[in-house]
C-alpha positions as CSV (number, residue, x, y, z in Angstrom):
1,M,-17.3,-15.0,-13.5
2,K,-13.7,-16.0,-12.9
3,S,-11.9,-18.2,-15.5
4,G,-10.8,-21.5,-14.2
5,I,-7.1,-22.4,-14.1
6,Q,-7.8,-25.3,-16.5
7,R,-9.1,-23.0,-19.2
8,K,-6.2,-20.6,-18.6
9,V,-3.7,-23.4,-19.1
10,Q,-5.4,-24.5,-22.3
11,T,-5.5,-21.0,-23.7
12,R,-1.8,-20.5,-22.9
13,L,-1.0,-23.8,-24.6
14,Y,-2.8,-22.7,-27.7
15,L,-0.9,-19.4,-27.7
16,F,2.3,-21.2,-27.1
17,A,1.7,-23.6,-30.0
18,A,0.8,-20.6,-32.3
19,M,4.0,-18.8,-31.3
20,I,6.1,-21.9,-31.9
21,V,4.6,-22.4,-35.3
22,M,5.0,-18.7,-36.2
23,F,8.6,-18.3,-35.1
24,A,9.7,-21.7,-36.4
25,G,8.0,-20.9,-39.8
26,I,9.8,-17.5,-39.9
27,F,13.3,-18.6,-39.0
28,T,13.2,-22.0,-40.8
29,G,11.5,-20.4,-43.8
30,A,14.2,-17.7,-44.0
31,W,16.9,-20.4,-43.8
32,Y,15.2,-22.6,-46.4
33,Y,14.7,-19.7,-48.8
34,K,18.3,-18.7,-48.6
35,D,19.5,-22.2,-49.0
36,S,17.1,-22.8,-51.9
37,I,18.3,-19.7,-53.7
38,N,21.9,-20.8,-53.2
39,D,21.0,-24.2,-54.7
40,Y,19.2,-22.6,-57.7
41,N,22.2,-20.2,-58.1
42,S,24.6,-23.1,-58.2
43,L,22.4,-25.1,-60.6
44,V,21.8,-22.1,-63.0
45,Y,25.4,-21.0,-63.2
46,G,26.5,-24.6,-63.7
47,Y,24.5,-24.7,-66.9
48,L,25.5,-21.2,-67.9
49,R,29.3,-21.9,-67.5
50,S,28.9,-25.2,-69.4
51,A,27.1,-23.4,-72.2
52,S,29.7,-20.6,-72.2
53,N,32.5,-23.2,-72.6
54,Y,30.6,-25.1,-75.3
55,I,29.9,-22.1,-77.5
56,D,32.7,-20.6,-79.8
57,G,32.7,-16.9,-79.1
58,D,34.6,-16.1,-82.3
59,R,31.6,-17.1,-84.4
60,I,29.0,-14.9,-82.7
61,K,30.0,-11.7,-84.4
62,G,29.5,-13.3,-87.8
63,Y,25.9,-14.5,-87.0
64,V,24.9,-11.1,-85.8
65,E,26.3,-9.5,-89.0
66,T,25.1,-12.0,-91.6
67,L,22.0,-13.4,-89.8
68,E,22.7,-16.6,-91.5
69,P,22.6,-19.9,-89.5
70,D,24.8,-22.8,-90.4
71,E,25.6,-26.2,-89.3
72,Y,27.4,-25.0,-86.1
73,Y,24.6,-22.7,-85.3
74,D,22.1,-25.7,-85.4
75,E,24.5,-27.7,-83.3
76,V,24.5,-25.0,-80.5
77,L,20.7,-24.6,-80.8
78,R,20.2,-28.4,-80.3
79,Y,22.5,-28.3,-77.3
80,L,20.6,-25.4,-75.7
81,T,17.2,-26.9,-76.5
82,V,18.0,-30.4,-75.2
83,T,19.5,-28.8,-72.0
84,R,16.3,-26.7,-71.5
85,N,14.0,-29.6,-72.1
86,E,15.8,-31.9,-69.7
87,T,15.6,-29.3,-66.9
88,A,13.0,-27.0,-65.4
89,M,14.2,-24.0,-67.5
90,Q,11.8,-21.6,-69.2
91,L,14.3,-20.4,-71.8
92,F,17.9,-20.9,-72.6
93,Y,19.3,-18.2,-74.9
94,V,22.4,-16.2,-76.1
95,F,22.4,-12.5,-76.9
96,V,24.8,-9.7,-77.5
97,P,24.3,-6.9,-75.1
98,Y,24.5,-3.3,-76.2
99,K,24.1,-0.1,-74.2
100,N,20.4,0.4,-74.7
101,D,19.2,-2.9,-76.1
102,L,20.3,-6.5,-76.9
103,V,20.4,-8.7,-80.0
104,Y,19.5,-12.3,-79.8
105,V,21.8,-15.0,-81.3
106,W,20.2,-18.2,-80.0
107,Q,16.7,-18.6,-78.4
108,T,15.1,-21.9,-77.4
109,D,11.6,-20.8,-78.3
110,D,9.0,-22.5,-80.5
111,D,10.4,-20.6,-83.5
112,P,14.1,-20.3,-82.7
113,Y,15.4,-19.1,-86.1
114,S,13.1,-16.0,-85.9
115,W,15.1,-14.8,-83.0
116,L,18.5,-14.6,-84.8
117,G,19.3,-10.8,-85.0
118,K,16.2,-9.8,-83.2
119,R,16.6,-6.6,-81.1
120,E,14.8,-6.2,-77.8
121,A,14.8,-3.6,-75.0
122,Y,16.1,-4.5,-71.6
123,M,13.6,-5.5,-68.9
124,D,13.5,-3.3,-65.8
125,G,16.8,-4.0,-64.1
126,G,18.3,-5.6,-67.2
127,K,21.0,-3.0,-67.6
128,E,22.2,-3.6,-64.1
129,A,22.3,-7.4,-64.8
130,R,24.4,-6.7,-68.0
131,E,26.9,-4.6,-66.0
132,K,27.3,-7.4,-63.4
133,S,27.6,-10.2,-65.9
134,F,29.2,-8.8,-69.1
135,R,32.8,-8.7,-67.7
136,K,35.8,-11.0,-67.3
137,D,34.9,-11.6,-63.6
138,P,31.1,-11.8,-63.7
139,I,29.0,-11.7,-60.5
140,Q,27.2,-15.1,-60.4
141,E,23.9,-14.3,-58.8
142,I,20.5,-14.9,-60.1
143,S,18.0,-12.0,-60.3
144,F,14.2,-11.8,-60.1
145,Y,12.1,-9.8,-62.5
146,R,8.5,-9.1,-63.2
147,D,8.0,-8.5,-66.9
148,P,4.8,-8.0,-68.9
149,T,6.1,-10.4,-71.6
150,Y,7.9,-13.1,-69.7
151,G,6.1,-12.9,-66.3
152,H,7.7,-13.5,-63.0
153,I,11.1,-15.0,-63.7
154,A,14.4,-15.8,-62.2
155,C,17.4,-15.1,-64.5
156,G,21.0,-15.8,-64.6
157,F,23.6,-14.5,-67.1
158,Y,27.2,-15.5,-67.9
159,P,29.6,-14.2,-70.5
160,I,30.8,-16.0,-73.6
161,F,34.5,-15.2,-74.3
162,D,36.3,-15.0,-77.7
163,S,39.7,-16.5,-78.3
164,S,41.4,-13.4,-76.8
165,G,39.5,-13.8,-73.6
166,E,37.2,-10.8,-74.0
167,P,33.4,-11.2,-73.4
168,V,31.4,-11.0,-76.7
169,A,28.0,-12.2,-75.6
170,L,25.9,-13.4,-72.7
171,V,24.2,-16.7,-72.3
172,G,21.0,-16.4,-70.3
173,L,18.8,-18.8,-68.5
174,D,15.2,-18.1,-67.3
175,L,13.4,-20.1,-64.6
176,S,9.8,-19.6,-63.4
177,A,10.0,-17.6,-60.1
178,N,6.4,-18.8,-59.4
179,D,7.6,-22.4,-59.4
180,I,10.4,-21.4,-56.9
181,E,7.9,-19.6,-54.7
182,R,5.4,-22.5,-54.8
183,S,8.2,-24.9,-53.8
184,F,9.1,-22.6,-51.0
185,L,5.5,-22.2,-49.8
186,A,4.9,-25.9,-50.0
187,F,7.9,-26.5,-47.8
188,I,6.8,-23.8,-45.3
189,G,3.3,-25.3,-45.2
190,T,4.6,-28.8,-44.6
191,L,7.0,-27.5,-42.0
192,C,4.3,-25.5,-40.1
193,L,1.9,-28.4,-40.2
194,T,4.6,-30.8,-38.9
195,I,5.5,-28.3,-36.1
196,L,1.9,-27.7,-35.3
197,V,1.1,-31.4,-35.0
198,A,4.2,-32.0,-32.9
199,T,3.4,-29.1,-30.7
200,V,-0.2,-30.1,-30.3
201,L,0.8,-33.6,-29.4
202,A,3.4,-32.3,-26.9
203,G,0.9,-29.9,-25.6
204,I,-1.7,-32.6,-25.0
205,V,0.9,-34.7,-23.1
206,F,2.0,-31.6,-21.2
207,Y,-1.6,-30.6,-20.4
208,F,-2.5,-34.0,-19.0
209,S,0.7,-34.0,-17.0
210,L,0.0,-30.5,-15.8
211,R,-3.5,-31.4,-14.9
212,K,-2.4,-34.3,-12.9
213,K,0.5,-32.6,-11.2
214,I,-0.9,-29.0,-10.7
215,V,-4.5,-28.4,-11.8
216,T,-6.1,-31.2,-9.8
217,P,-4.0,-30.6,-6.7
218,I,-4.9,-26.9,-6.8
219,H,-8.6,-27.8,-7.2
220,R,-8.3,-30.0,-4.1
221,L,-6.6,-27.1,-2.2
222,N,-9.3,-24.7,-3.3
223,D,-12.1,-27.1,-2.2
224,A,-10.4,-27.5,1.2
225,A,-10.0,-23.8,1.5
226,G,-13.7,-23.3,0.7
227,K,-14.7,-25.8,3.3
228,M,-12.4,-24.3,6.0
229,A,-15.1,-22.2,7.7
230,D,-17.5,-25.1,8.1
231,S,-14.6,-27.4,9.1
232,L,-13.5,-24.9,11.8
233,E,-17.0,-24.6,13.1
234,K,-17.4,-28.4,13.2
235,D,-13.7,-28.9,14.3
236,D,-13.3,-31.4,11.5
237,L,-10.1,-31.2,9.4
238,P,-10.8,-31.4,5.6
239,A,-8.9,-34.1,3.9
240,I,-6.3,-32.9,1.3
241,D,-5.1,-35.9,-0.7
242,I,-2.1,-34.5,-2.6
243,H,1.0,-36.6,-3.2
244,T,2.9,-34.8,-5.9
245,G,6.3,-34.9,-4.2
246,D,6.9,-31.2,-4.9
247,E,5.9,-27.7,-3.7
248,L,2.2,-28.4,-4.0
249,E,2.5,-31.3,-1.6
250,A,4.4,-29.0,0.7
251,L,1.7,-26.4,0.3
252,A,-0.9,-28.9,1.2
253,D,1.0,-29.8,4.3
254,S,1.4,-26.1,5.1
255,F,-2.4,-25.7,4.6
256,T,-3.1,-28.5,7.0
257,K,-0.7,-27.0,9.6
258,M,-2.3,-23.6,9.0
259,Y,-5.7,-25.0,9.7
260,G,-4.5,-26.5,13.0
261,D,-2.8,-23.2,13.9
262,I,-6.0,-21.2,13.1
263,R,-8.1,-23.7,15.1
264,H,-5.7,-23.3,18.0
265,Y,-5.7,-19.5,17.6
266,I,-9.5,-19.4,17.6
267,Q,-9.7,-21.5,20.7
268,E,-7.0,-19.3,22.4
269,N,-8.8,-16.2,21.2
270,A,-12.1,-17.4,22.6
271,A,-10.4,-18.0,25.9
272,I,-8.7,-14.6,25.8
273,S,-11.9,-12.9,24.8
274,A,-13.7,-14.5,27.7
275,E,-10.8,-13.6,30.1
276,K,-10.8,-10.1,28.6
277,G,-14.5,-9.8,29.1
278,R,-14.1,-10.9,32.7
279,I,-11.3,-8.4,33.3
280,E,-13.3,-5.6,31.7
281,S,-16.2,-6.5,33.9
282,E,-14.0,-6.4,37.0
283,L,-12.5,-3.1,35.8
284,N,-15.9,-1.6,35.4
285,V,-16.7,-2.7,39.0
286,A,-13.3,-1.3,40.1
287,T,-14.1,2.0,38.3
288,Q,-17.4,2.2,40.0
289,I,-15.9,1.4,43.4
290,Q,-13.2,4.0,43.0
291,A,-15.8,6.6,41.9
292,D,-18.0,5.7,44.9
293,M,-15.0,6.3,47.2
294,L,-14.7,9.9,46.0
295,P,-17.2,12.5,47.2
296,R,-19.7,13.0,44.4
297,I,-22.7,14.7,46.0
298,F,-22.7,18.4,45.5
299,P,-23.1,20.6,47.4
300,P,-21.6,18.2,49.9
301,F,-22.5,20.3,53.0
302,P,-25.7,22.3,52.0
303,E,-26.2,23.5,55.6
304,R,-22.8,25.3,55.6
305,K,-23.0,28.7,54.0
306,E,-19.4,29.7,54.6
307,F,-18.1,27.9,51.5
308,D,-18.9,26.2,48.2
309,I,-16.8,23.3,47.0
310,Y,-16.7,21.2,43.8
311,A,-14.2,18.5,42.5
312,T,-13.8,16.2,39.6
313,M,-11.5,13.3,38.6
314,T,-11.1,12.1,35.0
315,P,-9.0,8.9,34.9
316,A,-6.7,8.2,32.0
317,K,-7.5,4.5,32.2
318,E,-10.5,2.6,33.6
319,V,-9.2,3.3,37.1
320,G,-6.8,6.0,38.2
321,G,-4.2,6.9,40.8
322,D,-5.5,10.5,41.5
323,F,-7.9,11.2,44.2
324,Y,-9.5,14.2,46.0
325,D,-11.3,14.3,49.3
326,F,-13.0,16.9,51.6
327,F,-14.6,16.2,54.9
328,M,-15.5,17.8,58.2
329,V,-12.9,17.1,60.9
330,D,-15.3,18.6,63.5
331,D,-18.0,21.3,63.3
332,D,-15.4,24.1,62.8
333,H,-12.7,22.5,60.7
334,L,-12.8,21.5,57.0
335,A,-10.1,19.2,55.5
336,L,-9.1,19.4,51.8
337,V,-7.0,16.7,50.2
338,I,-5.8,16.2,46.6
339,A,-3.2,13.6,45.6
340,D,-1.5,11.8,42.7
341,V,-0.2,8.3,43.0
342,S,2.8,7.4,40.8
343,G,2.0,4.9,38.0
344,K,-1.3,4.2,36.3
345,G,-4.0,1.6,36.3
346,V,-5.0,-1.0,38.9
347,P,-1.7,-0.8,41.0
348,A,-2.0,3.0,41.4
349,A,-5.7,2.7,42.1
350,L,-5.1,0.2,45.0
351,F,-2.4,2.4,46.4
352,M,-4.7,5.4,46.1
353,V,-7.4,3.6,48.1
354,I,-5.0,2.8,50.9
355,A,-3.5,6.3,50.9
356,K,-6.9,8.0,50.9
357,T,-8.2,5.8,53.8
358,L,-5.0,6.4,55.9
359,I,-5.1,10.2,55.4
360,K,-8.8,10.6,56.2
361,N,-8.8,8.2,59.2
362,R,-5.8,9.9,60.7
363,A,-7.1,13.5,60.1
364,Q,-10.4,12.7,61.8
365,L,-8.4,11.8,65.0
366,G,-7.1,15.4,65.1
367,G,-3.8,16.9,64.4
368,S,-2.1,19.1,61.8
369,P,-1.6,18.3,58.1
370,S,2.1,17.6,58.8
371,E,1.2,15.0,61.5
372,V,-1.4,13.4,59.2
373,L,1.1,13.1,56.3
374,S,3.9,11.8,58.6
375,Y,1.6,9.0,59.9
376,A,0.4,8.1,56.3
377,N,4.0,8.1,55.1
378,D,5.2,5.6,57.7
379,Q,2.2,3.3,57.2
380,L,2.6,3.4,53.3
381,C,6.3,2.7,53.5
382,E,5.7,-0.6,55.3
383,G,5.7,-3.4,52.7
384,N,5.9,-1.0,49.7
385,E,7.7,-3.5,47.5
386,S,6.3,-1.9,44.3
387,Q,8.0,1.4,45.4
388,L,4.9,3.5,44.6
389,F,4.6,7.0,46.1
390,V,2.0,9.7,46.3
391,T,2.2,13.5,46.0
392,V,-0.3,15.2,48.4
393,W,-1.6,18.6,49.0
394,M,-3.6,18.8,52.3
395,A,-5.2,21.7,54.2
396,I,-7.2,22.0,57.3
397,I,-9.3,25.3,57.5
398,E,-10.9,26.7,60.6
399,I,-14.4,27.7,59.3
400,S,-15.1,30.3,61.9
401,T,-12.0,32.4,61.1
402,G,-10.9,31.3,57.6
403,K,-7.5,30.5,58.9
404,G,-5.8,27.3,57.7
405,I,-2.7,25.2,57.7
406,A,-1.5,23.5,54.5
407,A,1.2,21.0,53.7
408,N,2.6,20.1,50.2
409,A,4.3,16.8,49.8
410,G,5.8,17.1,46.3
411,H,2.5,18.2,44.8
412,E,1.5,21.0,42.3
413,N,1.2,24.5,43.7
414,P,-2.4,25.7,44.4
415,V,-3.8,28.7,42.6
416,L,-5.5,31.4,44.7
417,K,-7.7,34.3,43.7
418,R,-8.1,37.0,46.3
419,V,-11.2,39.1,46.2
420,G,-10.9,41.8,43.6
421,E,-7.7,40.3,42.2
422,E,-6.7,37.7,39.6
423,Y,-5.6,34.1,40.1
424,E,-2.0,33.6,41.0
425,P,0.0,30.4,42.0
426,V,0.8,30.1,45.7
427,V,4.5,29.1,45.8
428,Y,6.1,27.9,49.0
429,P,8.6,25.2,50.0
430,H,7.5,21.6,49.3
431,S,8.3,18.4,51.2
432,V,9.1,15.1,49.5
433,A,6.3,12.9,48.3
434,V,4.6,10.5,50.7
435,A,5.9,6.8,50.9
436,I,9.4,7.7,49.8
437,M,11.1,6.9,53.2
438,E,9.9,6.3,56.8
439,G,10.4,9.0,59.4
440,L,10.5,12.0,57.1
441,P,9.1,15.3,58.4
442,F,6.6,17.3,56.4
443,E,6.7,21.1,56.4
444,Q,3.5,23.1,56.6
445,H,2.5,26.8,56.5
446,E,-0.4,28.9,57.6
447,F,-2.7,30.9,55.4
448,E,-6.0,32.7,55.7
449,L,-9.0,33.0,53.4
450,H,-11.3,36.0,53.2
451,P,-14.8,36.3,51.9
452,G,-14.7,36.2,48.1
453,D,-11.4,34.3,47.9
454,I,-11.3,31.2,45.6
455,L,-8.8,28.4,46.0
456,F,-8.0,26.1,43.1
457,V,-6.0,22.9,43.4
458,H,-5.1,20.2,40.8
459,T,-2.9,17.3,39.9
460,D,-0.1,17.4,37.3
461,G,-2.5,15.8,34.8
462,V,-3.9,19.3,34.2
463,T,-0.6,21.1,33.4
464,E,1.0,18.1,31.7
465,A,-1.9,17.6,29.3
466,T,-0.3,17.2,25.8
467,D,-1.4,18.0,22.3
468,A,-0.6,16.1,19.1
469,E,2.7,18.0,18.8
470,N,3.8,17.0,22.3
471,E,3.4,20.5,23.7
472,L,2.3,20.7,27.3
473,Y,-0.7,22.7,28.5
474,G,1.4,24.2,31.3
475,P,0.7,26.3,34.4
476,E,0.6,29.6,32.4
477,R,-2.3,28.4,30.2
478,L,-4.1,27.2,33.4
479,V,-3.8,30.7,35.0
480,E,-4.9,32.3,31.8
481,A,-8.0,30.0,31.6
482,L,-8.9,30.7,35.2
483,N,-8.6,34.5,34.6
484,S,-10.4,34.5,31.3
485,R,-13.8,33.8,32.9
486,I,-14.0,34.8,36.6
487,E,-16.7,32.7,38.1
488,E,-17.9,32.3,41.7
489,D,-19.5,28.9,41.1
490,P,-16.9,26.1,41.7
491,E,-18.5,23.8,39.3
492,K,-18.3,26.4,36.5
493,I,-14.7,27.1,37.3
494,L,-13.8,23.4,36.8
495,S,-16.0,23.1,33.7
496,N,-14.2,26.1,32.1
497,V,-10.8,24.8,32.8
498,K,-11.6,21.3,31.4
499,A,-13.1,22.9,28.2
500,D,-9.9,24.9,27.7
501,I,-7.8,21.7,28.2
502,D,-9.9,19.8,25.7
503,A,-9.6,22.6,23.1
504,F,-5.8,22.5,23.5
505,V,-5.2,18.8,23.3
506,K,-8.0,18.2,20.6
507,E,-7.8,14.6,19.5
508,A,-4.6,13.7,21.3
509,P,-5.0,10.8,23.8
510,Q,-5.1,11.5,27.5
511,F,-2.0,10.1,29.3
512,D,-2.6,11.1,32.9
513,D,-5.5,11.5,35.3
514,I,-7.0,15.0,35.4
515,T,-8.2,15.9,38.9
516,M,-9.3,19.4,40.1
517,L,-10.9,20.9,43.2
518,A,-12.2,24.5,43.6
519,L,-13.3,26.1,46.9
520,C,-15.2,29.5,47.0
521,W,-14.9,31.0,50.5
522,H,-17.8,33.1,51.7
523,G,-17.0,33.4,55.4
524,K,-19.4,33.9,58.3
525,K,-22.7,35.5,57.2
């Protein structure tokens, strides 16, 4: 289950408060500790310097040697004792430092006289403190020790000088380090509690402000988004009541605009889908009409044993610009036509219908291929504002003799297989394409078919089929495919060529119509 934004905000506020307390405690505590140590240092060394000035250094050597107190000794002891009692000191004392130990002169303990002349080993770190303090220019810095006898203490030492200005003893002052630490911890605790309370109060104010300005508007946006589907279905705009005067209000306005845009898009898309469905339906009808215009019943002339014929047209789009045709001009003449209209789609298909109709109608009136194409050319040039044209190969064959006349108006070369030989392209001069310009002549040439010959004609969609690397299928591969499997069945010939094209292009899209026609000539039997 997803966590709500309100809970996330609360969690982050808690984390923020904890971080504020932690960092404030660390930095303020470090500052306070350093400042407290400086205060204690000033206080301690103030008392130590006062005691050093009060005590006569010339008398100390005598007390250490005789171990006999006198009236001055008692006076100093009272001074040290009163000073200790009026302050938070643990001990106030005077000793003579030696290399490995020290000898007490004054000690403000319960039995102070017993300390006169008493020797004692240094605490851990005591020698270092002696070296810093027992000098003419002493380092005035309190030190902290943990000692089995005296506990956790803070100590300060200052030299007592004789009349010649040489240090002869050290006056020492002990404070309870535990008291210092408790004072520090009490301050830190109070500080952290104060910061925590202030942060929590500020967090509460911030939270309610955030809830009003951000969380609640986001909830409203979320509710509106959740209701969008139902609202679009009912065409009812969800109300978004957000008046924050900032980006969220702008977001709500954008959301409202987006809703209107989506609603408009859905309506437009529905209309486009309906129109697209209508167009697709009409294209399907157009595809069927175009297919019906091409001869599709094979064998087309079952009573004629002189030849077998088969043709196919595979459009690149729903409708294509290629077409083929074959028909009997009279009982002894067969007409073959294969053509390719420039362009694709519906315009090319319409031009194809006109061109096919003109060519067939004119051919059935009689005449050579050149005359038929000249007539179709002049008719197609009239009103050809779209400037479409059509390449055409046309032949009329005399069935009784196998003799024929062919004209090529800018079309692909046919491929011929003579009996006992392989397929080879038939190359001869071409005329320009049909519908380029009125009044153009079209060349033609004679040929003759013998029993066992096979004629294969096609559009450029065959040789210009392209694979994924943009390599063309080409006329060489076409001839190789035809020669790889010599067939005498026109349908199998076309099937083999189409299979070879598909194997070459693989998954690459088809960009042009593929149209093929094969004629197997048997002659008179």
